[in-house]
C-alpha positions in Angstrom: 0.0 0.0 0.0 1.4 3.4 -0.9 2.5 5.7 1.9 0.1 8.5 0.7 -2.9 6.1 1.0 -1.9 5.1 4.5 -1.5 8.8 5.5 -5.0 9.5 4.1 -6.5 6.6 6.0 -4.9 7.7 9.3 -6.0 11.3 8.9 -9.5 10.1 8.1 -9.6 8.0 11.2 -8.1 10.7 13.4 -10.9 13.0 12.3 -13.6 10.5 11.8 -13.5 8.5 15.0 -14.0 11.5 17.4 -16.8 12.7 15.2 -18.4 9.2 15.4 -18.1 9.3 19.2 -19.7 12.7 19.4 -22.4 11.6 17.0 -23.2 8.5 18.9 -23.2 10.4 22.2 -25.8 12.8 20.7 -28.2 10.0 20.1 -28.9 9.5 23.8 -28.4 6.4 26.0 -28.2 4.0 23.1 -25.5 6.1 21.5 -23.7 6.3 24.9 -23.6 2.5 25.1 -22.3 2.4 21.5 -19.6 5.0 22.2 -18.6 3.6 25.5 -18.8 -0.2 24.9 -19.2 -1.2 21.3 -16.8 1.2 19.7 -13.8 0.3 22.0 -14.5 -3.5 21.6 -14.6 -3.1 17.8 -11.3 -1.1 17.9 -9.7 -3.8 20.1 -10.9 -6.5 17.6 -9.4 -4.6 14.7 -6.1 -4.1 16.5 -5.9 -7.8 17.4 -6.8 -8.9 13.9 -4.2 -6.6 12.2 -1.5 -7.4 14.8 -1.8 -11.2 14.7 1.3 -13.3 14.0 1.7 -14.4 10.4 4.1 -16.9 8.8 7.5 -15.2 8.2 7.0 -12.4 10.7 10.2 -13.1 12.5 12.8 -15.6 13.7 11.4 -18.3 15.9 13.6 -19.9 18.6 15.0 -23.3 17.8 13.2 -26.3 19.3 15.1 -27.6 22.3 
């Protein structure tokens, strides 16, 4: 992926996620639950999915 595309995605997320949180909070109690519970869990899931180990990621210790 090109660096300029990655920068555009990051800038979009830095601007978009806070706007999403404010928008959800404006919806009332259902939005508060979404902003306080669902959104962080989705974020954690994405981080864990993108950060998982893949074959060839590094050197594994030799079997003893």
